[in-house]
N, C-alpha and C positions, 0 to 999 in steps of 0.2 A: 504494500500500500504506500503510494507516494505521499510524503508528508506535505501538508499545506502550512506555510508559515505566515504569521501575522506579526507585524512590528508595531509596537506602541511604547509610549513613555510610561503610561500607568495602566496596569492590568488590575481589574477589580473583579473578584469572584463574589457575586451576591448583589442583589438590587434592592435591599431594604434601606432603612434610614441611615445606617453606617456607610454603606457603599455609595449611595446617591449623594449624601452630604460631602463625602470625600471627593467624589467626581466633580461636583459643582465648584469646589474650592481649588482644584488643580487644573480645571479645563483650560484656563488661559495660558498654561505653561507646557502644553503638549497634547499629543493624541491620547485619548482615554478610551479603553476598551472595557466594557462591562459584560461579563459572562454570567448568565443566570440560567438555572436549571429548567425552569418552565416559563410561564408568562412573566414579564418584567414586574408586575404588581404582586406576584405570588411570593410572599415572604412572611416571616414571623411578625414583622412590623405591621403588615396589613391586617393581621388578626388581633392586634393589641387593642383591647377595649378600654382599659382604665384611663391611662393618660401619661403625662410627663410630670414628675415631681420637680418643682423648682420654687425658690423663695421669691414671691412676687407680691406678698401682702405685708402691710405695715405691722400686722399682728404676729408675723413670723420673723425668723432670723436665720442666718447661716448657722449659728451655733446650735439652734434647736434642730435643724435638719441634720447637721453633723452628728449630734448626740443620738438622734433616732437611728441613723444609719449604723453607727458604731454598736448600739445596743442590739439591733437586729442581726448584725454580723457576728455576734457571739465571740468577740475577742480576736477575730482573724482579719479584720479590715486593716488596710494600710491607711493610717490617719492622714498622712500627707496627700495621698491620692484622693481620699474622701473630700478633704477641704478644697483641693484644686477643682475637682469636678463640680462640687456644689457652688463654689464661689463664681465659677465661670458660667454656670447654668443660665442665669437671666440674660446674659448677652447672646447666648446661642438660641434662646427662645426668641429673642428679638430678631435674630437672623431668619429664623423659621417663619415668623410672622411677615417679615419683609418679602419672603418668597411667595406669600399668598396663603399660608396656613391659616385656617379660620377656627379659632378656639371658641367654645361656647361662652357667651357673656350673659350677664344678668343686670337688671336695673339696680342702680345704686339706691339704697334705702333713703327716703326723705330727700330725693332730688327730683329735678324736672327733666326726666328722660335720659339722664346720664347713665352710661353703662360701664361695667368693669368685668374683668375675667371672673367666670364662675368657677370657684375652686372647690374640688371635691376632697374627701378624706378617705384614706384607706388604712388597713391594718398596720400598726407599728408607727404611724405618724401622729405626732402630738398636736399638729395644727392642720388646717385645711390648706393644702399646697399643690393639689393635683390639677394641672391644666388639662382640659379634655375637650373633645368634640362630641358631646353627648356620650354615647357608649360605643362609638366607632372611631376613636382617636387615631388608631393606626392607619385606617383606611384614608382618613383625611390627610395625614402626614404623607403617605405614599402618593396620593393625588397631587399634592403641592410640589413635592420633590420631582416627580416624573414630569410634571408640566414644565418645571424650570429646566430640567435636563433636556427636554425636547427643543428648547431654544438655543442650545449650545452645539454649534457645528462640530466641535472637537470631541463630543461624546458619542460613542457608537455602542449600542446595546445588542448583544447576540442572545436571543432567546433559545430555549431548548438546547443549551450547550452545558455540558457537565465537566467540571474539572476532574481530571484523572489523577495526576500527580504533579507536584511542583518540580520544576527543572532547576537544579542547583549545580554550582561549580564542582562540588564534591561528587555528585552523581556522574558528571561528565569527566571527572578526573583531571580537572584543569589546574589543580594545585592552589595553594594559598588558602586564606580563610574562606569558609563556606559562604556562598552568596547565592541568592535566588535570582534566576535569570528569566523567570516566566513560568508557564505551565503547559502541560499537554491537556488538550480539551477535546472531549467527545461531542461531535456534532450529531445529535440524535436523529434529526430529520434526514440528513444525508448519509448517516451511518459511516462516518469517517473521523479520523483523529487529526486535529489541527495542532500546530505548535504556535503558541503565543509567546513571543520574545518581548521582555519588558525590563526597563531599568528598575522599576519599582512595582511590586505586586502587593495588593491588599486583599487579605482574607476578610470577607464580610458575609460569611456563609450562615450565620445564625447558630442555633443550638442542635441538640440531639434527641429531642423528645420521642422520635420514632424508634429509639432503642428500646422503649418500653411498650408493653401491650396496650396500655391506656394512656393517652396523652391529649393535651389541648392543642398540640402543634399541628401544622399542616404536614402533608405527606413528604414535603421536601426536606424536613428537619432531621437529616440522617447523620449529622456530625461530620460532614465531609471535610470542612476546614481543619478541624482538630486532627482528624485522621491523616490528612495530607501533610500538615505541618509536622506531626510526630514522625511520619515515615521519612521526612526530609531531614530530621535531626533536631528540630526545635523542641525546647522544653515545654511540657504540658503540666499544669498545676491544678490541684484541688478538684479533681474530677469526681471525687466521692460526694460532693455537695450538689445534688440534683434536687431542685425545688419542685415539690408536688403541689400543684394548685389545689386548695381544699375543695373548691366547688366547681365541678364539671357536671353539666346536665346529665342526669341518669335517665336514659330512655332508650329502648331497643332500636329505634330508628334514627336516633341522633348520633352523629359522628363527632364525638369529642367537642361538643359546643361548650365554650367557657362561660360561666356566670361570673362576671367581673367582681373583684374584691370591692369595687366601689358600691356594689349593692349592700354589702355589710357596712360600708362607710356611711351609707344613708339610712342605717337603722335596721337592716334585716338581721334576724336572729336565727341561729342554728338550733335545731330541735331534733329529738329522736323521732322515729316513725310513729311513736305513740303521742308525740306532741309536747314532750318535756324538754325544756331548755337544759343544756348540759355544760356549756362552756365556762360557767362560773366555777366549776370544779377544777378547771385546768389553768386558768390565768385571770389576773385581776381585770384585764381589758375585755374579758369575755369573748364575744364574737369578733372583736376588733384586735385580738391578739396577733402577733406575727404569724406568718404563714406556716412555718415549720411546726409551731405549737398547735395551730388549728388542724393541720393535716393529721398529725399524730393523734389528736383528740378524736377526730372523726374515725380514724382507723381503729382506735381503741373501742369506741362505742359500737362500731359495726361488729368487731370481733366478740365483744361482750354479749351483744344481743343476737348475733347471727344474721342481722339485717344486711341487705345488699346496698343500702344507701341511707342517708339521713335527709333532713328537710331544712330548707332555707326559707324563712318566712318574712315577707315584707308586706303582708296584707294589712297591717295596722297603719301604714302610710296611706295618704289620699291617693285614690286610683289615678287621678289626673297627673299628680306629681310623678308617680312611678312610670306612667306611659310616656311622659315628656322627657324625663331624665334618662330612661333606659328604653328608647323606642325599638332598638334592634333586639335586645333581650326579650322584651315584651312580645314583639311580633314573632320571633323564632319559637319561643315557648308556646305561643298560641297555635302555631302550626302543628305542634305535637299534642294539642288538646289541653294545655295547661295555661290557665288565666292567672298570671302571677299577682294580679290585684285582688284575687278572691281565694286563691289556694297556694299553699307553700310549694316550693320548687324541689323536686327530688334531686339530690346532688351526691357525688362521690369525688374523692381526690383523684388527680391524674398528673402524670409527669408534665412539667410545665416549663422550667427554666434551668439552664445549665450555668451554675455559678462559677465553676472552674472553666478552664480552657487553655488556649495557647498563652504561655507566660509572656506578658508584655509590660512595657513602661506605660505611663499615662499618655505618652505620645504615640502609642501603638507599635513601638519597635519590638521585634522579637529578637532571639539570639542569632538569627541568620540575617546578614546584611541584605538590604533590599526587600525584605519580607516584613510586612506590617499586618497586624490583625486588630480589628475594631468591632465592638458590639458583643453579642452573646458568645461568639467564637473565642473571645479573648478573656484572659484573667488579669485584670489590672490591679486587683486588691481592693476595689471599691466594695464588693459584695461580701467579702469574707466568707463565713460559713453559712450565710443566709441572706438573700437579697431583700432589701426593703422595697416594698411595692412601688412600682413606677419609677424606680431609679434607673432602670435599664435603658429606656429611650433617652434619658438625660445623659447617661454615660456614652451612648453611641454618638450623640450630637457633639459633646465636648471633645471626646477622643478623636473623632473623625476630623474635626477642625484642627486639633493639635497635630495629628498625623500629617495632614495636608501641609501645614506650615513646616513641619519637620523635613519632609521630602523636598520641598521647594528651597528651604534655606540650607540644606545639606545634600546637594545633588551628588549622586554616585558617578564615577567615571563611566564612559561608554562600555558596552559589553565587548568582551574579547573571547575569541575562540568560536568554533562552530558548534551549533546545537545539533546533537545527534537526532536522527529520525526516530520516530516511534517504532518500536519493534513488536510486531505481532507474531513473529516466529512461524511455527506451523499450526497456529491456532485455527480451529474450524468453528463453524456456527454451532451453537449449543443445541443439542437435540434432547436434552433432559432438563427442561426448565423447572420441573417439579423439584429438583434438588435445590434450586435457588429459593423457591417459595417455601419449601419445608424448613430450610435452615434459617430463613428470615423469621418465620413464625416461631421457631424453637428459641432463637436468641431473645426475641421480645418477651416471650412467656417466661423463660427462666430468669430474665432480668426483673420482671415484675414479681415473680414468686420469691426470689432469693436475694435481690439487691434493691428492694423497694423502700417503703417508708420506714419500716423497722427491719433490722438486720441481725444476724448472728454470725459468729466465725464459721460455724458449720455450714450455714447456707452460702456464705461467701466462698468457702473452699470448694463446695460442690459446683458453684457457678464457674469458678476458675477452671476446674478440670474440664468441664463440658465445653467451655469456650475455647480452650486450647485445642481440643479435638476438632471443633468446628472450624477454627482458624486453619488447621492443616487441610481439611477438606476444601475450604474455600480457596486457599492458595493453589492447590492442585487444579481445581476447576478453573480458576482465573487464568492460569497460564495455558490451559489446554484449549480454551474457547475464545472466540472473538468477543471483545467487550460489549456489554449492553448496559443500559441505564440501571436495570434491576441488579445486575451482577456487581456494578460499581458501588451501588448503595449497600448491598449485602456486605461487601468487603469493608466498607467504612463503618457500618454499625457493629460489625464484629470487632474491629479495632477499638472503637470507642467503648464498647461494652467491656472489653478486656481492661482498658485504662481505668474505667470506673471501679471495677472489681479490685484491681491491683492497688488503686489509691485507697479504697475502703479497707483493705487488709493491712495497709501500712499505718492506719490511724487507730491506735488502741485506746479509744475514748468515744464518748458521745458528745458531739458538739454541733449546734445548728442543725443542718439538714441531715447529718450523718448520725443515726441513732442505732447503736449496737447494744443489744440486750446483755452481751457479755462484758461490756464496759459502759454501764448505764449512766455514768457521770462524766463531766468534762475533766480532763487531767490538766492541772495548771502548767505543767512543763510543756504542753502542746499548744498553749496560747501563743499567738504570733508565729506559728510554725506551719509553713506550707508543705503540702505533699507534692513533690516534684518528680516527674518521670521523664527520662530521655532515652531514645532508642540508640543503641550502639551501632554506629554506621560501619560497614565493612570497607 
């Protein structure tokens, strides 16, 4: 297969808030190629309901936001990073508004038609500071950024293109420090492999929710960026901290529909299926406790009672308020026969957010020169052991801005050496696709059963052994057959599943989102200690 080469100054894998923000800020400095797995608007950003946490009210302060973030992070946040991102947040919100982002506003009390930003509140926040576009914030962010990108002639978006592997100087045996030179990319429509050569490569691929059987994430969230960076030799940190959203709609026909934390922020209460409130037994903030606490509480109640879900009740709020504040949630639930103004919502926890990722600075720099990572794929130290609600879009905005300035202010020298062609060897078309689908299902189920909300050493060891066997099967299959999108995703979720298990086994304590019954309390000596994994390159 003859290689097809693309030359660009900036290669971006992913078209969510991180990738698009970075693209817009570097577009004046060279050719920008955005590679995205499906449609350009299909991203975790697009599904974000709650909003963006930022200090914009006189009643709020940077110190309050910092304090809330550090408390949620259970001792593992990098305080310098936390302060940087929070303090730079308002300016980045202003940038977004200038691009055409429309946040929900409300009338100023006792004024003549004046309006101000309508700020929501979510679990773990001491003040109202969540800027939102009703309950479809991510969709509005994506609309504004894509509209802005469409006006930039230097930005080119390739849809239905899947990153296979990063191209590095080490891989090509060029000598010297390891540097990223671009990526091999699978063009799904034309069934060919392209080579994208770039001075700077940004991973903005989102998280890995599809590693688990139940998730709020879209189908594209298969941990591709983390897997690619790890294979290239970059450090990966804190992958044991996977956040399970407490409230995913429980309905046989609903595919992982998220019930935003903002619903609890506006007064919704968690109840057992018998109608009894239970969160007061777990945390002083009750239903507004941090997500890790709420998810474990729901898991505990379900196991205690044998129920397959709990209830989220907002029926005590006026129906008009609920319908206007949460129009998308109201309409979607109504499609499934649930009128949330009159009856509680059946909910269960589901894998939601990857707090670990490719180890980076606050400027998005990885350990490999020329390779940056921003957004959910990265681990900056902001989230620690548990993400504070709505800090993720804030992090993506701030770090994408900083990464853009970093690459502009510190340009790398031109690429040297030839990029080798993609080698398919004697691979043939796969004739046993059942192997791919079976292994895919097995990984997701064993991760849910053994590496979920509550873990034990025995479960983790069991998962490790099975994943090692699956990895061997997948590698054999990968080199024997021509690549497909499904096979690439299977390869990546197996890698990320292994990283999560290995990280969990290395943390002999319970902290934040990592809850191990064999070590049920946090160990002081593990505070401010990251779990870091690196692949030994041959």
